C-alpha positions as CSV (number, residue, x, y, z in Angstrom):
1,M,22.3,-16.6,-14.1
2,A,19.5,-15.2,-16.2
3,Q,17.2,-12.7,-14.5
4,V,13.7,-14.1,-13.7
5,P,11.0,-11.8,-15.3
6,D,8.8,-10.0,-12.8
7,R,5.3,-11.3,-11.7
8,W,3.5,-9.0,-14.2
9,H,5.5,-10.4,-17.1
10,Q,5.2,-13.9,-15.9
11,W,1.4,-13.7,-15.6
12,V,0.7,-11.8,-18.8
13,T,2.9,-14.1,-20.9
14,H,2.3,-17.5,-19.1
15,G,0.2,-17.6,-15.9
16,R,-3.2,-16.4,-17.2
17,F,-3.5,-19.2,-19.7
18,G,-1.7,-21.9,-17.8
19,D,1.5,-21.7,-20.0
20,D,-0.5,-23.5,-22.8
21,P,-0.1,-22.0,-26.3
22,I,-3.4,-23.5,-27.4
23,A,-5.2,-21.8,-24.5
24,R,-3.4,-18.6,-25.3
25,E,-4.6,-18.6,-28.9
26,H,-8.1,-19.4,-27.8
27,M,-8.1,-16.6,-25.2
28,L,-6.8,-14.1,-27.8
29,T,-9.3,-15.0,-30.4
30,E,-12.4,-15.4,-28.3
31,F,-11.8,-12.8,-25.6
32,M,-8.9,-10.4,-26.0
33,Y,-9.2,-9.4,-29.7
34,P,-12.9,-8.5,-29.4
35,I,-12.1,-6.4,-26.3
36,R,-9.3,-4.7,-28.2
37,E,-11.4,-3.9,-31.2
38,T,-14.2,-2.4,-29.0
39,V,-11.8,-0.3,-27.0
40,L,-10.3,1.1,-30.2
41,D,-13.6,1.6,-31.8
42,K,-14.8,3.6,-28.8
43,A,-11.5,5.6,-28.8
44,K,-12.4,7.1,-32.2
45,L,-8.8,7.4,-33.4
46,Q,-7.9,10.1,-35.9
47,P,-4.9,10.2,-38.3
48,G,-1.9,11.7,-36.5
49,D,-3.2,10.9,-33.0
50,T,-0.8,10.2,-30.1
51,V,-2.2,7.3,-28.1
52,L,-1.2,6.6,-24.5
53,D,-1.8,2.9,-23.7
54,I,-1.6,2.6,-19.9
55,G,-0.9,-0.8,-18.4
56,T,0.1,-1.9,-21.9
57,G,1.1,-5.4,-20.8
58,D,2.1,-7.3,-23.9
59,G,0.9,-4.4,-26.1
60,L,-2.4,-5.8,-27.2
61,I,-4.2,-2.5,-27.4
62,A,-1.1,-0.5,-28.3
63,F,-0.1,-2.5,-31.4
64,G,-3.8,-2.5,-32.4
65,A,-3.8,1.3,-32.3
66,L,-0.6,1.4,-34.4
67,D,-2.3,-0.7,-37.1
68,R,-5.2,1.8,-37.2
69,L,-3.2,5.0,-37.0
70,G,-0.9,4.1,-39.8
71,S,2.5,5.9,-40.3
72,S,1.2,9.3,-39.1
73,G,0.3,8.2,-35.5
74,H,2.3,7.5,-32.4
75,V,1.8,5.3,-29.4
76,I,3.2,5.6,-25.9
77,F,3.5,2.2,-24.2
78,S,3.2,2.7,-20.4
79,D,3.4,0.0,-17.7
80,I,4.7,-0.5,-14.2
81,S,6.7,-3.6,-15.5
82,Q,10.0,-2.8,-17.2
83,D,10.1,-6.5,-18.3
84,L,6.8,-6.0,-20.2
85,L,8.0,-2.7,-21.7
86,D,11.2,-4.5,-22.9
87,H,8.9,-7.2,-24.3
88,C,7.0,-4.6,-26.3
89,H,10.1,-2.8,-27.4
90,A,11.4,-6.0,-28.9
91,A,8.1,-6.7,-30.6
92,A,8.0,-3.1,-32.0
93,A,11.6,-3.5,-33.3
94,A,10.6,-6.7,-35.0
95,E,7.6,-5.0,-36.6
96,G,9.7,-2.0,-37.8
97,V,7.6,0.6,-35.9
98,L,10.0,1.8,-33.2
99,D,10.1,5.3,-34.7
100,Q,6.3,5.6,-33.8
101,C,6.7,4.2,-30.3
102,R,7.8,5.5,-26.9
103,F,8.1,3.4,-23.7
104,V,7.4,4.9,-20.3
105,L,7.7,3.2,-16.9
106,A,4.9,4.5,-14.8
107,S,1.8,3.6,-12.7
108,A,-1.7,4.5,-13.8
109,D,-2.2,6.8,-10.9
110,S,1.1,8.6,-11.3
111,L,2.0,9.1,-14.9
112,A,5.5,10.4,-14.4
113,G,7.2,11.2,-17.7
114,I,3.9,12.1,-19.5
115,A,3.5,15.9,-19.9
116,D,0.3,17.8,-19.3
117,A,-2.0,18.0,-22.4
118,S,0.4,15.9,-24.5
119,V,-1.7,13.0,-25.9
120,D,-5.0,12.7,-27.8
121,V,-6.3,9.4,-26.5
122,V,-5.8,7.3,-23.4
123,T,-6.6,3.6,-23.6
124,T,-6.6,0.9,-20.9
125,K,-7.7,-2.8,-20.6
126,S,-8.1,-4.3,-17.1
127,V,-5.9,-1.7,-15.4
128,L,-8.0,0.1,-12.8
129,I,-8.7,-3.3,-11.1
130,H,-5.1,-3.2,-10.0
131,V,-5.2,0.5,-8.8
132,K,-6.4,1.3,-5.3
133,D,-6.8,5.0,-5.9
134,K,-8.9,5.0,-9.0
135,G,-9.8,8.6,-8.6
136,S,-6.1,9.6,-8.9
137,A,-5.8,7.5,-12.0
138,L,-8.7,9.2,-13.8
139,R,-7.3,12.6,-12.8
140,E,-4.0,11.6,-14.4
141,F,-5.8,10.4,-17.5
142,C,-7.4,13.8,-17.8
143,R,-4.2,15.7,-17.0
144,V,-2.2,14.2,-19.9
145,L,-5.0,14.7,-22.5
146,R,-5.2,17.6,-24.8
147,P,-8.5,19.6,-24.8
148,G,-11.0,17.4,-26.7
149,G,-8.9,14.3,-25.9
150,R,-10.6,11.0,-25.2
151,I,-10.3,8.0,-22.9
152,S,-11.5,4.5,-23.8
153,V,-11.3,2.1,-20.8
154,F,-12.3,-1.6,-20.4
155,E,-12.7,-2.9,-16.8
156,P,-14.0,-6.2,-15.5
157,I,-16.6,-5.5,-12.7
158,N,-15.7,-8.4,-10.5
159,V,-18.2,-7.6,-7.7
160,L,-21.0,-8.6,-10.2
161,M,-19.3,-11.9,-10.9
162,R,-19.0,-13.4,-7.4
163,D,-21.2,-16.3,-6.3
164,P,-20.5,-17.7,-2.8
165,D,-21.9,-21.1,-3.8
166,R,-19.5,-21.6,-6.7
167,F,-15.8,-22.0,-7.0
168,F,-14.4,-20.9,-10.4
169,G,-18.1,-21.2,-11.5
170,Y,-18.6,-24.8,-10.3
171,D,-21.0,-25.9,-7.6
172,I,-18.8,-26.9,-4.7
173,T,-21.5,-27.9,-2.2
174,P,-20.3,-31.5,-1.8
175,V,-16.7,-30.3,-1.1
176,R,-17.4,-27.0,0.5
177,P,-15.0,-27.3,3.5
178,L,-12.1,-28.1,1.1
179,A,-12.9,-25.3,-1.3
180,A,-13.3,-22.9,1.7
181,K,-9.7,-23.5,2.6
182,V,-8.5,-22.6,-0.8
183,Q,-10.8,-19.6,-1.0
184,A,-9.5,-18.4,2.4
185,L,-5.9,-18.4,1.0
186,Y,-7.1,-16.3,-1.9
187,E,-8.9,-13.9,0.4
188,S,-5.9,-13.5,2.6
189,I,-4.0,-12.2,-0.5
190,Q,-6.9,-10.2,-1.8
191,P,-9.4,-9.3,0.9
192,P,-12.9,-8.7,-0.4
193,G,-14.1,-5.1,-0.1
194,D,-10.5,-3.8,0.3
195,D,-8.7,-5.3,-2.7
196,P,-8.8,-3.0,-5.7
197,M,-10.2,-5.8,-7.9
198,L,-13.3,-6.0,-5.7
199,D,-13.8,-2.5,-4.3
200,F,-15.7,-0.8,-7.2
201,D,-18.5,-1.2,-9.7
202,D,-19.6,0.6,-12.9
203,R,-21.2,3.5,-11.0
204,D,-17.9,4.2,-9.3
205,L,-16.1,4.5,-12.7
206,V,-18.6,7.1,-13.8
207,R,-18.2,9.0,-10.5
208,H,-14.5,9.0,-10.7
209,A,-14.6,10.3,-14.3
210,E,-17.0,13.1,-13.3
211,Q,-14.8,14.1,-10.4
212,A,-11.7,14.0,-12.6
213,G,-13.3,16.8,-14.7
214,F,-14.3,15.0,-17.9
215,A,-17.0,16.9,-19.8
216,E,-18.7,14.0,-21.6
217,I,-18.9,10.5,-20.1
218,G,-20.4,7.3,-21.4
219,L,-20.5,3.8,-19.9
220,E,-21.6,0.5,-21.5
221,L,-22.1,-2.4,-19.0
222,R,-22.1,-5.9,-20.5
223,V,-23.3,-8.8,-18.3
224,S,-23.7,-12.4,-19.3
225,V,-24.5,-15.6,-17.4
226,K,-24.3,-19.0,-19.1
227,N,-24.9,-22.3,-17.6
228,E,-22.0,-23.9,-19.2
229,K,-18.2,-23.3,-19.4
230,Q,-15.5,-24.0,-21.9
231,P,-14.0,-27.5,-21.0
232,V,-10.4,-27.1,-19.7
233,P,-7.8,-29.9,-19.2
234,W,-7.0,-30.3,-15.5
235,E,-3.3,-30.0,-15.9
236,R,-3.8,-26.6,-17.5
237,V,-6.0,-25.5,-14.6
238,L,-3.2,-26.4,-12.1
239,H,-0.8,-24.0,-13.9
240,M,-3.3,-21.1,-14.2
241,A,-3.4,-18.1,-11.9
242,G,-6.3,-15.7,-11.8
243,N,-4.2,-12.6,-11.7
244,P,-0.5,-11.6,-11.1
245,R,-0.8,-11.7,-7.3
246,M,-2.4,-15.1,-7.1
247,P,-0.4,-18.4,-7.0
248,P,-1.2,-21.0,-9.7
249,F,-4.1,-23.2,-8.6
250,G,-1.9,-26.3,-8.1
251,E,0.4,-24.3,-5.8
252,A,-2.6,-23.0,-3.8
253,L,-3.9,-26.5,-3.3
254,A,-0.5,-27.7,-2.1
255,R,-0.3,-24.8,0.4
256,V,-3.6,-25.4,2.2
257,L,-4.7,-29.0,1.6
258,S,-3.2,-32.3,2.7
259,P,-2.4,-34.9,-0.1
260,Q,-5.6,-36.7,0.9
261,E,-7.7,-33.5,0.7
262,I,-6.2,-32.7,-2.7
263,T,-7.2,-36.1,-4.0
264,E,-10.7,-35.7,-2.7
265,L,-11.1,-32.2,-4.2
266,T,-9.6,-33.3,-7.5
267,A,-11.9,-36.3,-7.8
268,Y,-14.9,-34.0,-7.5
269,L,-13.8,-30.9,-9.3
270,R,-11.8,-32.3,-12.2
271,P,-14.7,-34.0,-14.1
272,L,-16.7,-30.8,-13.8
273,I,-13.9,-28.6,-15.2
274,E,-13.0,-31.0,-18.0
275,S,-16.6,-31.3,-19.1
276,G,-17.5,-27.7,-18.7
277,A,-20.3,-28.4,-16.3
278,G,-20.2,-25.0,-14.6
279,Q,-21.6,-21.5,-14.9
280,E,-19.8,-18.7,-16.8
281,R,-20.5,-15.2,-15.3
282,N,-19.0,-12.1,-17.0
283,A,-19.5,-8.5,-16.2
284,A,-17.4,-5.7,-17.8
285,A,-17.7,-2.0,-18.4
286,Y,-16.5,0.1,-21.3
287,L,-16.0,3.7,-20.0
288,T,-15.5,6.6,-22.5
289,A,-15.0,10.3,-21.7
290,T,-13.9,13.5,-23.4
291,K,-11.9,16.3,-21.9
292,S,-13.4,19.8,-22.3
């Protein structure tokens, strides 16, 4: 029997876009590629640099760094998921760049296998939101950097995106008791104020970087609120999960609602989602820092 990929691989390659290739392409073009380019712009890569991409996932940032570094640079792909590292290894082999790559199984707050002062740049995208001890992670980033080395970090600031009167950005006032049951399931998995996705803001990132010993620190906070959302087919929504620890939405409904309640919630929420009649809230920080 074939081995089932771990939850990180499943979510990165399928769950976050509802296992829909059209949605994946839209997410990459409209959201992921611009983040990648900004992270790499802020990293100020130089010819011959060695880049450590922590929480590399499917290699979005890492392969972008290879494109910019050319044949003289090297990239270390680091992740807690061996399945994702295997995925990146296969992609690097297909691209003919394996000789410029290294693959390390490690968590962001304990970079075992990465020597002190051995890399020029550390990059991450949406990694610290999964790390409880963010201070340890920033200290590890500083440890592995050479003097003058740089970090370029992107993190969603989820505490600035929460609205208790909305569910996925949609007004749930008429079905509040049903939505509350689903929200209670989510909060049982990720308790607000304790879960690492919700226990920090942009000021905490600056504080952790200062305490880690970085000499120069910069942070750009980007916040946007739009009173419309991208229309999404209901079937795709049922297969989507907000992060690797969450069940797909359809599974969450089945776990906490009766068939009649699912019908009632669907009748109200589906037209809003498929027409985009909601609010889009985004908050994210780009953190840069230089080691003395």
